[in-house]
C-alpha positions as CSV (number, residue, x, y, z in Angstrom):
1,M,11.0,3.4,-17.5
2,S,9.8,1.7,-14.2
3,M,6.2,1.7,-13.6
4,M,6.7,2.5,-10.2
5,N,8.2,6.2,-10.9
6,E,8.9,8.5,-7.8
7,S,5.0,9.7,-7.8
8,V,4.5,6.1,-7.0
9,R,7.0,5.9,-4.4
10,E,6.3,9.0,-2.7
11,A,2.7,8.5,-2.6
12,A,3.5,5.0,-1.1
13,R,5.6,6.5,1.4
14,R,2.7,8.8,2.5
15,S,0.3,6.3,2.7
16,V,-0.4,4.6,6.1
17,L,-2.2,1.4,4.8
18,C,-2.7,-0.2,1.5
19,W,-5.5,-2.3,0.7
20,L,-4.7,-5.7,-0.8
21,A,-7.6,-7.2,-2.7
22,T,-7.3,-10.9,-3.2
23,V,-10.0,-13.6,-4.9
24,D,-10.4,-17.2,-3.7
25,A,-10.7,-20.3,-5.8
26,D,-14.3,-19.8,-6.0
27,G,-14.1,-16.1,-7.1
28,Q,-15.0,-14.6,-3.9
29,P,-13.3,-11.3,-3.3
30,N,-11.5,-10.4,-0.1
31,V,-10.0,-6.9,0.6
32,S,-7.8,-6.4,3.3
33,P,-5.9,-3.4,5.2
34,K,-2.2,-3.9,5.3
35,E,-0.2,-1.9,7.8
36,V,3.5,-3.3,6.8
37,W,4.3,-2.9,3.3
38,A,6.5,-1.3,1.0
39,I,7.7,-0.8,-2.8
40,A,11.0,-3.2,-2.7
41,D,12.1,-2.4,-6.2
42,D,10.9,-1.2,-9.7
43,A,8.7,-4.1,-10.1
44,H,7.7,-5.6,-6.9
45,V,5.6,-4.6,-3.7
46,V,6.2,-6.5,-0.6
47,V,3.5,-7.2,2.0
48,A,4.3,-8.5,5.6
49,H,2.2,-11.6,6.5
50,I,1.5,-11.0,10.0
51,A,-2.3,-11.8,10.6
52,S,-3.2,-12.5,6.9
53,P,-4.4,-16.1,6.6
54,V,-7.1,-15.1,4.1
55,S,-4.8,-13.2,1.8
56,A,-2.2,-16.1,1.8
57,R,-4.5,-18.8,1.1
58,N,-6.5,-16.8,-1.7
59,I,-2.8,-16.0,-3.5
60,A,-1.8,-19.6,-3.4
61,Q,-5.0,-20.5,-5.2
62,Q,-5.3,-17.4,-7.3
63,P,-2.4,-15.2,-7.6
64,Q,-4.1,-12.0,-9.3
65,V,-4.3,-9.2,-6.8
66,C,-4.7,-5.6,-6.6
67,V,-2.9,-3.3,-4.1
68,S,-4.0,0.2,-3.5
69,F,-3.0,3.1,-1.4
70,V,-4.4,6.9,-1.1
71,D,-3.2,9.8,0.9
72,V,-6.6,10.5,2.7
73,F,-5.9,13.9,3.1
74,V,-4.8,14.9,-0.6
75,Q,-7.2,12.3,-1.7
76,K,-5.0,10.7,-4.5
77,G,-3.1,7.9,-4.7
78,F,-2.5,4.4,-6.9
79,K,-3.9,1.3,-7.8
80,L,-1.1,-1.5,-8.6
81,K,-2.4,-4.9,-10.3
82,G,0.0,-8.1,-10.6
83,A,0.7,-11.5,-9.5
84,A,1.6,-12.5,-6.2
85,H,3.3,-15.3,-4.4
86,E,4.1,-16.1,-0.8
87,V,7.6,-16.3,0.2
88,L,7.7,-18.3,3.5
89,A,10.3,-17.6,6.5
90,D,12.5,-20.5,5.7
91,D,13.1,-19.5,2.2
92,P,16.7,-18.4,1.2
93,A,14.5,-15.5,-0.7
94,F,13.2,-14.4,2.5
95,T,15.5,-12.4,3.9
96,R,15.7,-10.2,0.7
97,W,12.0,-9.6,0.5
98,A,11.5,-9.2,4.0
99,A,14.3,-6.7,4.7
100,P,12.2,-3.6,4.1
101,L,9.4,-4.6,6.2
102,L,11.7,-5.9,9.0
103,A,13.3,-2.2,8.8
104,M,9.8,-0.9,9.6
105,V,8.7,-3.1,12.1
106,G,12.0,-4.1,14.1
107,Q,10.7,-6.6,16.7
108,R,7.2,-5.2,17.2
109,F,5.5,-8.1,15.0
110,A,6.5,-11.4,13.9
111,I,6.5,-11.6,10.1
112,Q,5.2,-15.1,9.1
113,S,5.9,-14.8,5.4
114,V,6.0,-12.3,2.9
115,L,3.6,-11.7,0.2
116,V,5.7,-10.6,-3.0
117,I,3.6,-8.7,-5.6
118,R,5.0,-8.4,-9.3
119,V,3.4,-5.3,-10.5
120,T,2.1,-5.6,-14.1
121,S,0.1,-2.3,-14.1
122,V,-0.1,0.9,-12.5
123,A,-3.2,3.4,-12.6
124,T,-3.9,6.5,-10.6
125,I,-6.7,7.1,-8.0
126,V,-8.0,10.4,-7.6
127,A,-11.1,11.7,-6.0
128,P,-14.1,12.8,-8.4
129,S,-13.5,16.6,-7.3
130,Y,-10.2,16.8,-9.1
131,R,-12.2,15.7,-12.2
132,F,-15.4,17.8,-12.0
133,Y,-14.2,20.5,-10.4
134,P,-10.9,21.0,-11.9
135,D,-10.7,24.5,-11.5
136,E,-11.4,24.7,-7.9
137,T,-9.6,21.3,-6.6
138,T,-6.4,21.5,-5.4
139,H,-4.0,19.6,-2.8
140,A,-4.8,22.1,-0.5
141,S,-8.7,22.4,-0.8
142,Q,-8.9,18.6,-0.5
143,T,-6.5,18.7,2.3
144,A,-8.8,21.2,4.2
145,S,-11.8,19.5,3.5
146,A,-10.3,16.3,5.0
147,M,-8.9,18.0,7.8
148,R,-12.5,19.4,8.6
149,M,-14.1,15.8,8.1
150,Y,-11.8,14.0,10.2
151,G,-11.6,16.8,13.1
152,V,-7.8,17.2,12.6
153,Q,-5.5,20.2,12.4
154,P,-2.0,20.3,10.8
155,A,0.7,19.4,13.0
156,K,2.6,22.5,14.4
157,N,6.3,22.4,13.9
158,L,7.6,22.0,17.5
159,G,11.3,21.7,16.6
160,P,13.2,18.9,18.1
161,E,12.4,16.6,21.0
162,K,13.8,17.5,24.5
């Protein structure tokens, strides 16, 4: 069974950003938001290197990384750990790894390279309310709370665009 089952894939689809944590050769951490990323297959996450020189440099020095993503309304997500490597645009493997990312961005961004992460562990991320107040914490209550906090309202179904 794949570690990246349908619940992981669905959470990834609902997440606007992921956060990529890397470490440099001196052990100094770096966490960087990534907008263009995808689950590529049952074992890999791909992240577009659009403006990520620190992440790419750190991966070249120390391949262990962590990718996390959370649905900010439901306040649940996943933490994926693994080893990463960079695939440059002139590498024959670039086309394969970049395909899901290019489908997302088209010509909007130039993808310099792809950071390919081979996932070795998957763990859930949940807001503490789910653990400390399980009888009263639901997806609906968390979403309502987050919407109040962010000052947003649910989108109304406006039908097809005209």
